[in-house]
SEKE-481389 format. One record per residue (C-alpha): x, y, z. Coordinates in pm, 1 decimal. Last residue first. Layout:
BEGIN
u|v|w
X|Y|Z
...
***
This chain:
BEGIN
u|v|w
7340.1|-8435.9|6677.5
7049.2|-8528.6|6447.7
7184.3|-8324.3|6158.3
7513.8|-8513.1|6180.1
7335.3|-8849.6|6153.8
7143.5|-8729.4|5847.9
7471.9|-8612.6|5693.2
7631.1|-8953.2|5747.7
7332.4|-9144.3|5610.5
7310.7|-8931.7|5295.3
7687.6|-8955.3|5245.6
7668.6|-9335.7|5261.5
7380.1|-9336.4|5015.1
7571.6|-9117.4|4769.3
7865.5|-9360.3|4798.5
7650.2|-9651.7|4687.4
7273.8|-9601.8|4671.1
7042.2|-9309.7|4733.3
6671.9|-9382.1|4769.5
6427.2|-9166.4|4577.5
6075.8|-9058.7|4666.7
5884.0|-8909.4|4377.6
5652.8|-8609.7|4382.9
5295.5|-8492.3|4326.8
5171.5|-8799.5|4137.7
5202.9|-9021.7|4443.1
5555.6|-9151.3|4440.2
5760.9|-9448.2|4547.3
6104.3|-9611.9|4540.7
6278.1|-9423.2|4259.4
6638.1|-9542.5|4261.7
6944.7|-9329.3|4319.1
7300.9|-9244.8|4208.1
7314.0|-9288.6|3829.6
6934.5|-9286.9|3795.0
6915.1|-8918.4|3890.9
6541.5|-8880.2|3959.3
6407.0|-8529.6|3892.1
6116.5|-8636.1|3667.2
5848.7|-8557.4|3924.3
5990.4|-8331.2|4193.0
6212.3|-8493.3|4453.8
6166.5|-8623.8|4807.8
6475.8|-8787.5|4956.1
6549.9|-9129.7|5103.5
6889.8|-9249.8|5228.4
6807.5|-9145.6|5585.3
6516.3|-9394.4|5593.4
6256.5|-9234.8|5822.0
6254.6|-8954.9|5563.9
5928.5|-9053.6|5392.1
5746.2|-9069.0|5724.5
5881.7|-8730.2|5836.0
5775.9|-8554.7|5517.1
5435.0|-8716.3|5508.9
5361.2|-8612.9|5869.3
5489.8|-8259.0|5807.9
5249.2|-8233.1|5513.1
5366.6|-8213.3|5154.3
5356.3|-7964.4|4863.9
5665.4|-7971.4|4640.6
5867.6|-7672.8|4520.4
6105.4|-7674.3|4225.4
6405.2|-7438.1|4227.6
6663.3|-7675.0|4081.8
6997.2|-7511.6|3998.9
7214.6|-7728.9|4224.8
7060.5|-8040.2|4069.4
7086.9|-8345.4|4298.4
6719.9|-8353.0|4392.2
6573.6|-8249.2|4729.1
6296.8|-8032.2|4583.9
6237.2|-7744.8|4827.1
5941.2|-7794.1|5056.5
5604.1|-7625.7|5036.2
5336.3|-7662.0|5303.8
5028.1|-7870.3|5376.6
4909.2|-7877.5|5738.0
4856.2|-8236.1|5857.4
5106.2|-8249.5|6144.9
5006.8|-7918.8|6302.7
4973.5|-7550.0|6214.0
5232.2|-7341.6|6400.0
5450.4|-7599.6|6574.3
5422.6|-7853.4|6292.3
5493.6|-7582.0|6032.8
5805.2|-7464.2|6217.2
5934.5|-7819.4|6265.0
5879.5|-7904.8|5899.5
6058.8|-7585.7|5788.9
6373.5|-7683.7|5980.7
6359.2|-8027.9|5819.0
6326.0|-7866.6|5475.4
6649.1|-7668.1|5516.2
6839.7|-7977.6|5632.5
6695.5|-8184.7|5347.1
6798.3|-7917.7|5097.8
7154.2|-7926.0|5228.3
7158.6|-8306.2|5226.5
7040.4|-8311.6|4865.3
7321.7|-8078.4|4762.7
7575.5|-8293.4|4947.9
***
């Protein structure tokens, strides 16, 4: 649920940045890892953010923030890693993404 909360916050920021500065404007998102104490920030563009979240089980996390018990690292570019939730965590990720879209 922590990741879903951060995703919701970041999605609101993406829309504001797109409206104000466009698809390619870099901005900071909150790390979407499972740690409730994480305060890491990651620089992405709205276009990157939306592309990486086309799969509702995927989240953007700071380097080294992968929780191998609930997710797999699927990509990264040296600034961040993209993780994909599996099992129950994946189901929750899909359900919360669906709720956000309502």
